[in-house]
KEGUMI-768487 format. One record per atom (N, C-alpha, C, O, CB): residue in one letter; atom name; x, y, z. Coordinates in nm, 2 decimals, decimal comma, always signed. Glycine has a CB too. Example, Ala and Ser with C-alpha at 12.3 -4.5 7.8 and 13.67 -1.06 7.14 Angstrom:
REM residues 2
 res atom      X      Y      Z
   A    N  +1,32  -0,57  +0,78
   A   CA  +1,23  -0,45  +0,78
   A    C  +1,32  -0,33  +0,78
   A    O  +1,42  -0,33  +0,85
   A   CB  +1,13  -0,45  +0,90
   S    N  +1,28  -0,22  +0,71
   S   CA  +1,37  -0,11  +0,71
   S    C  +1,29  +0,00  +0,79
   S    O  +1,34  +0,11  +0,80
   S   CB  +1,41  -0,06  +0,57
END
This chain:
REM residues 112
 res atom      X      Y      Z
   M    N  +0,09  -0,12  +0,00
   M   CA  +0,00  +0,00  +0,00
   M    C  +0,09  +0,12  +0,00
   M    O  +0,17  +0,15  +0,09
   M   CB  -0,10  +0,00  +0,12
   S    N  +0,08  +0,20  -0,10
   S   CA  +0,17  +0,32  -0,12
   S    C  +0,11  +0,44  -0,04
   S    O  +0,19  +0,53  -0,01
   S   CB  +0,18  +0,35  -0,26
   E    N  -0,01  +0,44  -0,01
   E   CA  -0,07  +0,56  +0,06
   E    C  -0,08  +0,53  +0,21
   E    O  -0,13  +0,42  +0,25
   E   CB  -0,21  +0,59  +0,00
   N    N  -0,04  +0,62  +0,29
   N   CA  -0,04  +0,61  +0,43
   N    C  -0,19  +0,61  +0,48
   N    O  -0,27  +0,69  +0,44
   N   CB  +0,03  +0,73  +0,50
   I    N  -0,22  +0,51  +0,57
   I   CA  -0,36  +0,50  +0,61
   I    C  -0,41  +0,63  +0,69
   I    O  -0,53  +0,66  +0,68
   I   CB  -0,37  +0,38  +0,71
   Y    N  -0,32  +0,70  +0,75
   Y   CA  -0,35  +0,82  +0,82
   Y    C  -0,39  +0,93  +0,72
   Y    O  -0,47  +1,02  +0,74
   Y   CB  -0,24  +0,87  +0,91
   D    N  -0,32  +0,93  +0,61
   D   CA  -0,35  +1,03  +0,50
   D    C  -0,49  +1,00  +0,45
   D    O  -0,57  +1,09  +0,42
   D   CB  -0,24  +1,02  +0,39
   L    N  -0,52  +0,87  +0,43
   L   CA  -0,65  +0,84  +0,39
   L    C  -0,76  +0,88  +0,49
   L    O  -0,87  +0,93  +0,45
   L   CB  -0,66  +0,68  +0,36
   A    N  -0,73  +0,86  +0,61
   A   CA  -0,83  +0,90  +0,72
   A    C  -0,85  +1,05  +0,72
   A    O  -0,96  +1,10  +0,73
   A   CB  -0,78  +0,85  +0,86
   N    N  -0,74  +1,12  +0,71
   N   CA  -0,75  +1,27  +0,71
   N    C  -0,82  +1,31  +0,58
   N    O  -0,90  +1,41  +0,59
   N   CB  -0,61  +1,33  +0,71
   G    N  -0,80  +1,25  +0,47
   G   CA  -0,88  +1,28  +0,35
   G    C  -1,03  +1,26  +0,37
   G    O  -1,11  +1,33  +0,32
   G   CB  -0,82  +1,20  +0,23
   L    N  -1,06  +1,15  +0,43
   L   CA  -1,20  +1,12  +0,46
   L    C  -1,26  +1,22  +0,55
   L    O  -1,37  +1,27  +0,53
   L   CB  -1,21  +0,98  +0,53
   E    N  -1,18  +1,27  +0,65
   E   CA  -1,23  +1,37  +0,74
   E    C  -1,26  +1,50  +0,66
   E    O  -1,37  +1,56  +0,68
   E   CB  -1,13  +1,40  +0,85
   R    N  -1,17  +1,54  +0,57
   R   CA  -1,20  +1,66  +0,49
   R    C  -1,32  +1,64  +0,40
   R    O  -1,39  +1,73  +0,38
   R   CB  -1,07  +1,69  +0,41
   A    N  -1,33  +1,52  +0,34
   A   CA  -1,44  +1,50  +0,25
   A    C  -1,58  +1,50  +0,33
   A    O  -1,68  +1,55  +0,28
   A   CB  -1,43  +1,36  +0,19
   L    N  -1,58  +1,45  +0,45
   L   CA  -1,70  +1,46  +0,53
   L    C  -1,74  +1,60  +0,56
   L    O  -1,86  +1,63  +0,55
   L   CB  -1,68  +1,38  +0,67
   R    N  -1,65  +1,68  +0,59
   R   CA  -1,67  +1,83  +0,61
   R    C  -1,73  +1,90  +0,49
   R    O  -1,79  +2,00  +0,50
   R   CB  -1,55  +1,90  +0,66
   Q    N  -1,71  +1,84  +0,37
   Q   CA  -1,76  +1,90  +0,25
   Q    C  -1,90  +1,86  +0,21
   Q    O  -1,96  +1,91  +0,12
   Q   CB  -1,66  +1,87  +0,14
   L    N  -1,95  +1,75  +0,28
   L   CA  -2,08  +1,70  +0,24
   L    C  -2,19  +1,81  +0,27
   L    O  -2,18  +1,88  +0,37
   L   CB  -2,11  +1,57  +0,33
   P    N  -2,28  +1,82  +0,19
   P   CA  -2,39  +1,92  +0,21
   P    C  -2,47  +1,88  +0,34
   P    O  -2,51  +1,97  +0,42
   P   CB  -2,50  +1,91  +0,10
   E    N  -2,48  +1,76  +0,38
   E   CA  -2,54  +1,72  +0,50
   E    C  -2,46  +1,76  +0,62
   E    O  -2,52  +1,80  +0,73
   E   CB  -2,56  +1,56  +0,51
   Y    N  -2,33  +1,75  +0,61
   Y   CA  -2,25  +1,80  +0,73
   Y    C  -2,26  +1,95  +0,74
   Y    O  -2,28  +2,00  +0,85
   Y   CB  -2,09  +1,77  +0,70
   K    N  -2,26  +2,02  +0,63
   K   CA  -2,27  +2,17  +0,64
   K    C  -2,41  +2,21  +0,69
   K    O  -2,42  +2,31  +0,76
   K   CB  -2,25  +2,23  +0,50
   A    N  -2,51  +2,13  +0,66
   A   CA  -2,65  +2,16  +0,71
   A    C  -2,65  +2,14  +0,86
   A    O  -2,72  +2,22  +0,93
   A   CB  -2,75  +2,07  +0,64
   V    N  -2,58  +2,04  +0,91
   V   CA  -2,58  +2,02  +1,06
   V    C  -2,51  +2,14  +1,12
   V    O  -2,55  +2,19  +1,23
   V   CB  -2,51  +1,88  +1,09
   A    N  -2,39  +2,18  +1,06
   A   CA  -2,32  +2,29  +1,12
   A    C  -2,40  +2,42  +1,12
   A    O  -2,39  +2,49  +1,22
   A   CB  -2,19  +2,31  +1,04
   E    N  -2,47  +2,44  +1,01
   E   CA  -2,56  +2,56  +1,01
   E    C  -2,67  +2,55  +1,11
   E    O  -2,70  +2,65  +1,18
   E   CB  -2,62  +2,57  +0,87
   A    N  -2,73  +2,43  +1,13
   A   CA  -2,83  +2,41  +1,23
   A    C  -2,78  +2,43  +1,37
   A    O  -2,85  +2,49  +1,46
   A   CB  -2,90  +2,27  +1,22
   K    N  -2,65  +2,39  +1,40
   K   CA  -2,59  +2,41  +1,53
   K    C  -2,57  +2,56  +1,55
   K    O  -2,58  +2,61  +1,66
   K   CB  -2,46  +2,33  +1,54
   A    N  -2,53  +2,63  +1,45
   A   CA  -2,51  +2,77  +1,46
   A    C  -2,64  +2,85  +1,49
   A    O  -2,64  +2,94  +1,57
   A   CB  -2,45  +2,83  +1,33
   E    N  -2,75  +2,80  +1,44
   E   CA  -2,88  +2,85  +1,47
   E    C  -2,91  +2,83  +1,62
   E    O  -2,97  +2,92  +1,68
   E   CB  -2,99  +2,79  +1,38
   I    N  -2,88  +2,72  +1,67
   I   CA  -2,90  +2,69  +1,81
   I    C  -2,82  +2,79  +1,90
   I    O  -2,87  +2,85  +1,99
   I   CB  -2,86  +2,54  +1,85
   D    N  -2,69  +2,80  +1,86
   D   CA  -2,60  +2,89  +1,93
   D    C  -2,65  +3,04  +1,93
   D    O  -2,62  +3,11  +2,03
   D   CB  -2,46  +2,88  +1,88
   Q    N  -2,72  +3,08  +1,83
   Q   CA  -2,77  +3,21  +1,82
   Q    C  -2,91  +3,24  +1,89
   Q    O  -2,96  +3,35  +1,90
   Q   CB  -2,78  +3,25  +1,68
   N    N  -2,97  +3,13  +1,93
   N   CA  -3,10  +3,14  +1,99
   N    C  -3,09  +3,09  +2,14
   N    O  -3,06  +2,98  +2,17
   N   CB  -3,20  +3,04  +1,92
   S    N  -3,11  +3,19  +2,23
   S   CA  -3,09  +3,16  +2,37
   S    C  -3,18  +3,05  +2,43
   S    O  -3,13  +2,96  +2,51
   S   CB  -3,11  +3,29  +2,45
   E    N  -3,30  +3,04  +2,38
   E   CA  -3,39  +2,94  +2,43
   E    C  -3,34  +2,80  +2,38
   E    O  -3,34  +2,70  +2,46
   E   CB  -3,54  +2,96  +2,39
   A    N  -3,31  +2,79  +2,25
   A   CA  -3,26  +2,67  +2,19
   A    C  -3,13  +2,63  +2,25
   A    O  -3,11  +2,51  +2,28
   A   CB  -3,25  +2,68  +2,04
   S    N  -3,04  +2,72  +2,28
   S   CA  -2,91  +2,70  +2,33
   S    C  -2,92  +2,64  +2,47
   S    O  -2,85  +2,55  +2,51
   S   CB  -2,83  +2,82  +2,33
   S    N  -3,01  +2,70  +2,55
   S   CA  -3,04  +2,65  +2,69
   S    C  -3,09  +2,51  +2,69
   S    O  -3,05  +2,42  +2,76
   S   CB  -3,13  +2,74  +2,76
   L    N  -3,19  +2,48  +2,60
   L   CA  -3,25  +2,35  +2,59
   L    C  -3,14  +2,25  +2,54
   L    O  -3,14  +2,14  +2,59
   L   CB  -3,37  +2,35  +2,49
   F    N  -3,06  +2,29  +2,44
   F   CA  -2,96  +2,20  +2,39
   F    C  -2,86  +2,16  +2,50
   F    O  -2,81  +2,05  +2,51
   F   CB  -2,89  +2,26  +2,27
   K    N  -2,82  +2,26  +2,58
   K   CA  -2,73  +2,24  +2,70
   K    C  -2,79  +2,14  +2,80
   K    O  -2,73  +2,05  +2,85
   K   CB  -2,69  +2,37  +2,77
   E    N  -2,92  +2,16  +2,82
   E   CA  -2,99  +2,07  +2,92
   E    C  -2,99  +1,93  +2,86
   E    O  -2,97  +1,83  +2,93
   E   CB  -3,14  +2,12  +2,93
   Y    N  -3,01  +1,92  +2,73
   Y   CA  -3,01  +1,79  +2,67
   Y    C  -2,87  +1,72  +2,68
   Y    O  -2,86  +1,60  +2,71
   Y   CB  -3,05  +1,80  +2,52
   T    N  -2,76  +1,80  +2,64
   T   CA  -2,63  +1,74  +2,65
   T    C  -2,59  +1,70  +2,79
   T    O  -2,52  +1,60  +2,81
   T   CB  -2,53  +1,83  +2,59
   D    N  -2,63  +1,78  +2,89
   D   CA  -2,60  +1,74  +3,03
   D    C  -2,68  +1,61  +3,06
   D    O  -2,62  +1,53  +3,13
   D   CB  -2,65  +1,86  +3,12
   F    N  -2,80  +1,60  +3,02
   F   CA  -2,88  +1,49  +3,05
   F    C  -2,82  +1,36  +2,98
   F    O  -2,82  +1,25  +3,04
   F   CB  -3,03  +1,51  +3,00
   Q    N  -2,77  +1,38  +2,86
   Q   CA  -2,71  +1,27  +2,79
   Q    C  -2,59  +1,22  +2,87
   Q    O  -2,56  +1,10  +2,88
   Q   CB  -2,67  +1,31  +2,64
   G    N  -2,51  +1,31  +2,92
   G   CA  -2,39  +1,27  +3,00
   G    C  -2,43  +1,19  +3,12
   G    O  -2,37  +1,10  +3,16
   G   CB  -2,32  +1,40  +3,05
   E    N  -2,54  +1,23  +3,18
   E   CA  -2,60  +1,16  +3,30
   E    C  -2,64  +1,02  +3,26
   E    O  -2,61  +0,92  +3,33
   E   CB  -2,72  +1,24  +3,36
   L    N  -2,70  +1,01  +3,15
   L   CA  -2,74  +0,87  +3,10
   L    C  -2,62  +0,79  +3,07
   L    O  -2,62  +0,67  +3,10
   L   CB  -2,83  +0,89  +2,98
   Q    N  -2,52  +0,84  +3,00
   Q   CA  -2,40  +0,77  +2,97
   Q    C  -2,33  +0,72  +3,09
   Q    O  -2,28  +0,61  +3,09
   Q   CB  -2,31  +0,85  +2,88
   T    N  -2,33  +0,80  +3,20
   T   CA  -2,26  +0,76  +3,32
   T    C  -2,34  +0,64  +3,38
   T    O  -2,28  +0,54  +3,43
   T   CB  -2,26  +0,87  +3,42
   L    N  -2,47  +0,64  +3,38
   L   CA  -2,55  +0,53  +3,42
   L    C  -2,52  +0,40  +3,34
   L    O  -2,50  +0,30  +3,40
   L   CB  -2,70  +0,56  +3,42
   M    N  -2,52  +0,42  +3,21
   M   CA  -2,50  +0,30  +3,13
   M    C  -2,36  +0,24  +3,15
   M    O  -2,34  +0,12  +3,15
   M   CB  -2,51  +0,34  +2,98
   Q    N  -2,26  +0,33  +3,17
   Q   CA  -2,12  +0,28  +3,19
   Q    C  -2,11  +0,20  +3,32
   Q    O  -2,03  +0,11  +3,34
   Q   CB  -2,03  +0,39  +3,19
   T    N  -2,19  +0,24  +3,42
   T   CA  -2,19  +0,17  +3,55
   T    C  -2,29  +0,05  +3,55
   T    O  -2,30  -0,02  +3,66
   T   CB  -2,22  +0,27  +3,66
   G    N  -2,36  +0,03  +3,44
   G   CA  -2,45  -0,09  +3,44
   G    C  -2,58  -0,07  +3,51
   G    O  -2,65  -0,16  +3,53
   G   CB  -2,38  -0,21  +3,49
   Q    N  -2,61  +0,06  +3,55
   Q   CA  -2,74  +0,08  +3,62
   Q    C  -2,85  +0,10  +3,52
   Q    O  -2,83  +0,16  +3,41
   Q   CB  -2,72  +0,20  +3,71
   A    N  -2,97  +0,06  +3,56
   A   CA  -3,09  +0,08  +3,48
   A    C  -3,15  +0,22  +3,52
   A    O  -3,14  +0,25  +3,63
   A   CB  -3,19  -0,03  +3,50
   P    N  -3,20  +0,29  +3,42
   P   CA  -3,26  +0,42  +3,45
   P    C  -3,39  +0,40  +3,55
   P    O  -3,47  +0,31  +3,53
   P   CB  -3,31  +0,49  +3,32
   S    N  -3,39  +0,48  +3,65
   S   CA  -3,51  +0,48  +3,74
   S    C  -3,63  +0,53  +3,67
   S    O  -3,63  +0,58  +3,56
   S   CB  -3,48  +0,57  +3,86
   Q    N  -3,75  +0,50  +3,73
   Q   CA  -3,88  +0,55  +3,68
   Q    C  -3,87  +0,70  +3,66
   Q    O  -3,92  +0,75  +3,56
   Q   CB  -3,99  +0,51  +3,77
   E    N  -3,82  +0,77  +3,76
   E   CA  -3,80  +0,92  +3,75
   E    C  -3,72  +0,96  +3,63
   E    O  -3,75  +1,05  +3,56
   E   CB  -3,74  +0,97  +3,88
   L    N  -3,61  +0,89  +3,60
   L   CA  -3,52  +0,92  +3,49
   L    C  -3,59  +0,89  +3,36
   L    O  -3,58  +0,96  +3,26
   L   CB  -3,39  +0,84  +3,50
   Q    N  -3,67  +0,78  +3,35
   Q   CA  -3,74  +0,75  +3,23
   Q    C  -3,85  +0,86  +3,20
   Q    O  -3,87  +0,90  +3,08
   Q   CB  -3,81  +0,61  +3,25
   E    N  -3,91  +0,91  +3,30
   E   CA  -4,01  +1,02  +3,28
   E    C  -3,94  +1,14  +3,24
   E    O  -3,99  +1,22  +3,15
   E   CB  -4,09  +1,04  +3,42
   K    N  -3,82  +1,17  +3,29
   K   CA  -3,74  +1,28  +3,25
   K    C  -3,70  +1,27  +3,10
   K    O  -3,70  +1,37  +3,03
   K   CB  -3,62  +1,30  +3,34
   M    N  -3,67  +1,15  +3,06
   M   CA  -3,63  +1,12  +2,92
   M    C  -3,75  +1,15  +2,83
   M    O  -3,73  +1,22  +2,72
   M   CB  -3,59  +0,97  +2,90
   Q    N  -3,87  +1,11  +2,87
   Q   CA  -3,99  +1,14  +2,79
   Q    C  -4,02  +1,29  +2,78
   Q    O  -4,05  +1,35  +2,67
   Q   CB  -4,11  +1,07  +2,84
   G    N  -4,00  +1,36  +2,89
   G   CA  -4,02  +1,50  +2,90
   G    C  -3,92  +1,58  +2,81
   G    O  -3,95  +1,67  +2,74
   G   CB  -4,01  +1,55  +3,04
   M    N  -3,79  +1,53  +2,82
   M   CA  -3,69  +1,59  +2,74
   M    C  -3,71  +1,57  +2,59
   M    O  -3,70  +1,66  +2,51
   M   CB  -3,55  +1,53  +2,77
   S    N  -3,76  +1,46  +2,55
   S   CA  -3,79  +1,43  +2,41
   S    C  -3,90  +1,52  +2,36
   S    O  -3,89  +1,57  +2,25
   S   CB  -3,84  +1,28  +2,40
   Q    N  -4,00  +1,54  +2,44
   Q   CA  -4,11  +1,63  +2,41
   Q    C  -4,06  +1,77  +2,39
   Q    O  -4,10  +1,84  +2,30
   Q   CB  -4,22  +1,62  +2,51
   K    N  -3,98  +1,82  +2,48
   K   CA  -3,92  +1,95  +2,48
   K    C  -3,84  +1,97  +2,35
   K    O  -3,85  +2,08  +2,28
   K   CB  -3,84  +1,98  +2,60
   L    N  -3,76  +1,87  +2,32
   L   CA  -3,67  +1,88  +2,20
   L    C  -3,76  +1,89  +2,07
   L    O  -3,73  +1,96  +1,98
   L   CB  -3,58  +1,76  +2,19
   Q    N  -3,87  +1,81  +2,07
   Q   CA  -3,95  +1,81  +1,95
   Q    C  -4,03  +1,94  +1,93
   Q    O  -4,07  +1,98  +1,82
   Q   CB  -4,05  +1,69  +1,96
   T    N  -4,06  +2,01  +2,04
   T   CA  -4,14  +2,13  +2,03
   T    C  -4,06  +2,25  +2,00
   T    O  -4,12  +2,36  +1,97
   T   CB  -4,22  +2,14  +2,16
   N    N  -3,93  +2,24  +2,01
   N   CA  -3,85  +2,36  +1,98
   N    C  -3,80  +2,34  +1,84
   N    O  -3,72  +2,25  +1,81
   N   CB  -3,72  +2,37  +2,08
   P    N  -3,85  +2,43  +1,75
   P   CA  -3,82  +2,41  +1,60
   P    C  -3,68  +2,42  +1,57
   P    O  -3,63  +2,35  +1,48
   P   CB  -3,90  +2,51  +1,52
   V    N  -3,60  +2,50  +1,64
   V   CA  -3,46  +2,52  +1,61
   V    C  -3,38  +2,39  +1,64
   V    O  -3,30  +2,34  +1,57
   V   CB  -3,40  +2,64  +1,68
   V    N  -3,41  +2,34  +1,76
   V   CA  -3,34  +2,21  +1,80
   V    C  -3,39  +2,09  +1,72
   V    O  -3,31  +2,01  +1,69
   V   CB  -3,37  +2,19  +1,96
   A    N  -3,52  +2,09  +1,70
   A   CA  -3,58  +1,98  +1,62
   A    C  -3,51  +1,97  +1,48
   A    O  -3,49  +1,87  +1,43
   A   CB  -3,73  +1,99  +1,60
   E    N  -3,49  +2,09  +1,42
   E   CA  -3,43  +2,10  +1,29
   E    C  -3,28  +2,04  +1,29
   E    O  -3,24  +1,98  +1,20
   E   CB  -3,43  +2,24  +1,24
   Y    N  -3,21  +2,08  +1,40
   Y   CA  -3,08  +2,03  +1,42
   Y    C  -3,07  +1,88  +1,42
   Y    O  -2,99  +1,81  +1,35
   Y   CB  -3,01  +2,08  +1,55
   F    N  -3,16  +1,82  +1,50
   F   CA  -3,17  +1,67  +1,51
   F    C  -3,21  +1,61  +1,37
   F    O  -3,16  +1,50  +1,34
   F   CB  -3,26  +1,63  +1,62
   A    N  -3,30  +1,67  +1,30
   A   CA  -3,34  +1,62  +1,17
   A    C  -3,22  +1,62  +1,07
   A    O  -3,20  +1,52  +1,00
   A   CB  -3,46  +1,70  +1,11
   K    N  -3,14  +1,73  +1,07
   K   CA  -3,03  +1,74  +0,99
   K    C  -2,92  +1,64  +1,03
   K    O  -2,85  +1,58  +0,95
   K   CB  -2,97  +1,88  +0,99
   Q    N  -2,90  +1,62  +1,16
   Q   CA  -2,81  +1,52  +1,21
   Q    C  -2,84  +1,38  +1,17
   Q    O  -2,76  +1,30  +1,14
   Q   CB  -2,80  +1,54  +1,37
   Q    N  -2,97  +1,35  +1,17
   Q   CA  -3,02  +1,22  +1,13
   Q    C  -2,98  +1,20  +0,98
   Q    O  -2,94  +1,08  +0,95
   Q   CB  -3,17  +1,21  +1,15
   Q    N  -2,99  +1,30  +0,90
   Q   CA  -2,96  +1,28  +0,76
   Q    C  -2,81  +1,25  +0,74
   Q    O  -2,77  +1,17  +0,66
   Q   CB  -3,00  +1,41  +0,68
   L    N  -2,73  +1,32  +0,82
   L   CA  -2,58  +1,30  +0,81
   L    C  -2,55  +1,16  +0,87
   L    O  -2,45  +1,10  +0,82
   L   CB  -2,51  +1,40  +0,90
   S    N  -2,62  +1,11  +0,96
   S   CA  -2,59  +0,98  +1,02
   S    C  -2,60  +0,86  +0,92
   S    O  -2,54  +0,76  +0,94
   S   CB  -2,68  +0,95  +1,14
   V    N  -2,68  +0,88  +0,81
   V   CA  -2,69  +0,78  +0,71
   V    C  -2,55  +0,76  +0,65
   V    O  -2,51  +0,65  +0,63
   V   CB  -2,79  +0,82  +0,60
   Y    N  -2,48  +0,87  +0,61
   Y   CA  -2,35  +0,86  +0,56
   Y    C  -2,25  +0,79  +0,66
   Y    O  -2,17  +0,71  +0,63
   Y   CB  -2,29  +1,00  +0,52
   L    N  -2,26  +0,84  +0,78
   L   CA  -2,17  +0,79  +0,89
   L    C  -2,19  +0,64  +0,91
   L    O  -2,09  +0,57  +0,93
   L   CB  -2,19  +0,87  +1,02
   A    N  -2,31  +0,59  +0,91
   A   CA  -2,34  +0,45  +0,93
   A    C  -2,28  +0,37  +0,81
   A    O  -2,22  +0,26  +0,83
   A   CB  -2,49  +0,42  +0,94
   D    N  -2,30  +0,42  +0,69
   D   CA  -2,24  +0,35  +0,57
   D    C  -2,09  +0,35  +0,58
   D    O  -2,03  +0,24  +0,55
   D   CB  -2,28  +0,42  +0,44
   I    N  -2,03  +0,46  +0,61
   I   CA  -1,88  +0,47  +0,62
   I    C  -1,83  +0,37  +0,73
   I    O  -1,73  +0,30  +0,71
   I   CB  -1,83  +0,61  +0,65
   E    N  -1,90  +0,37  +0,84
   E   CA  -1,86  +0,28  +0,95
   E    C  -1,87  +0,14  +0,91
   E    O  -1,78  +0,06  +0,94
   E   CB  -1,95  +0,30  +1,08
   R    N  -1,97  +0,10  +0,84
   R   CA  -1,98  -0,04  +0,79
   R    C  -1,87  -0,07  +0,70
   R    O  -1,81  -0,18  +0,71
   R   CB  -2,12  -0,05  +0,71
   I    N  -1,83  +0,02  +0,61
   I   CA  -1,72  +0,00  +0,51
   I    C  -1,59  -0,02  +0,58
   I    O  -1,51  -0,11  +0,56
   I   CB  -1,72  +0,11  +0,41
   I    N  -1,56  +0,08  +0,67
   I   CA  -1,43  +0,08  +0,74
   I    C  -1,42  -0,05  +0,83
   I    O  -1,31  -0,10  +0,84
   I   CB  -1,42  +0,20  +0,83
   F    N  -1,52  -0,09  +0,90
   F   CA  -1,51  -0,20  +0,99
   F    C  -1,53  -0,34  +0,93
   F    O  -1,52  -0,44  +0,99
   F   CB  -1,61  -0,19  +1,10
   A    N  -1,56  -0,34  +0,80
   A   CA  -1,58  -0,47  +0,73
   A    C  -1,45  -0,56  +0,74
   A    O  -1,47  -0,68  +0,77
   A   CB  -1,60  -0,45  +0,58
   P    N  -1,33  -0,51  +0,73
   P   CA  -1,21  -0,60  +0,74
   P    C  -1,20  -0,66  +0,88
   P    O  -1,16  -0,77  +0,90
   P   CB  -1,09  -0,52  +0,71
   L    N  -1,25  -0,58  +0,98
   L   CA  -1,24  -0,63  +1,12
   L    C  -1,35  -0,74  +1,14
   L    O  -1,33  -0,84  +1,21
   L   CB  -1,27  -0,52  +1,22
   Q    N  -1,46  -0,72  +1,08
   Q   CA  -1,57  -0,83  +1,08
   Q    C  -1,52  -0,96  +1,02
   Q    O  -1,55  -1,07  +1,07
   Q   CB  -1,69  -0,78  +1,01
   D    N  -1,43  -0,95  +0,92
   D   CA  -1,38  -1,07  +0,86
   D    C  -1,29  -1,15  +0,95
   D    O  -1,27  -1,27  +0,94
   D   CB  -1,29  -1,03  +0,73
   L    N  -1,24  -1,08  +1,06
   L   CA  -1,15  -1,15  +1,15
   L    C  -1,22  -1,22  +1,26
   L    O  -1,17  -1,29  +1,34
   L   CB  -1,05  -1,05  +1,21
   I    N  -1,35  -1,19  +1,27
   I   CA  -1,43  -1,25  +1,38
   I    C  -1,48  -1,39  +1,34
   I    O  -1,55  -1,45  +1,42
   I   CB  -1,55  -1,16  +1,42
END
């Protein structure tokens, strides 16, 4: 292989940043940052995600109270058009990322 694998990875990173879907997510995030209500809600969401990840890493199941908080958070996110647009754009980008992940990890799957 004449091309360095890190060069290929860096090229992929640059190509991802050029995708219209990536740019749409970046623009949607900028909209969140410019809207105080959306920004506050997004921070609340990311803090909550951190809390959930900590629970998952320790193997704990979410309490009933936490499950109710998840439902409430989901409703809040859906009712804020700026944040909802961000997640819709992020979902569109995730299609590319899932395909790329499948392609990149195919050689590792061959080893299993």
